[in-house]
C-alpha positions, 0 to 999 in steps of 0.5 A: 500499499503506498503511504504518501501521495501527491497533491498539486496546491494553487496558493491565494497568489496563483503559485502551485505547489507539490506536497506529498500527503500521508495516507496512513495517519487518518488526516483529512486536506485540511490538516495536510495544508495546515501541516505545510503552514499554508493558509486555511485556518480551520477554526471549527477544527474540521466539524464543517462549521466554519468554511475557513478550509474552502479550497477549489478541487481543479481534477477529476478525481472521485470523491466522497459526496459533501455530507448535508453539513458540508453542503449547509455550510458551503451553502452560506461561506464566501466564494462558492464555486461549483467545485467547491469542498471543505478541505477538512471533510476529505479524507486523504486517501490512496484515490486522491494521488494527483489532486489538484486543488486551489485554496479559496480566497479568505472571506474578506478578498 
């Protein structure tokens, strides 16, 4: 079993970074981005209650379906697009290898 996957991340300045994410630590995308010190807050601790980890999925990966809580939070968030997801709701698994994601603007942008 592969232990790390590659994620291609575009930050809020438009710079693309290639990062590695472990599949064996039960982390989600928000936690990985925070560990690399990207500006995702995760103010609610990953409970889908704040949308401060909103990102845009720009690759064609099969993702888990958003929960009702995630959909409700996105309905109230700023800068929401059709491909918006909360990073805290995307567990890091092998099927996300090569994922392309862009960090959404913060609510003040």
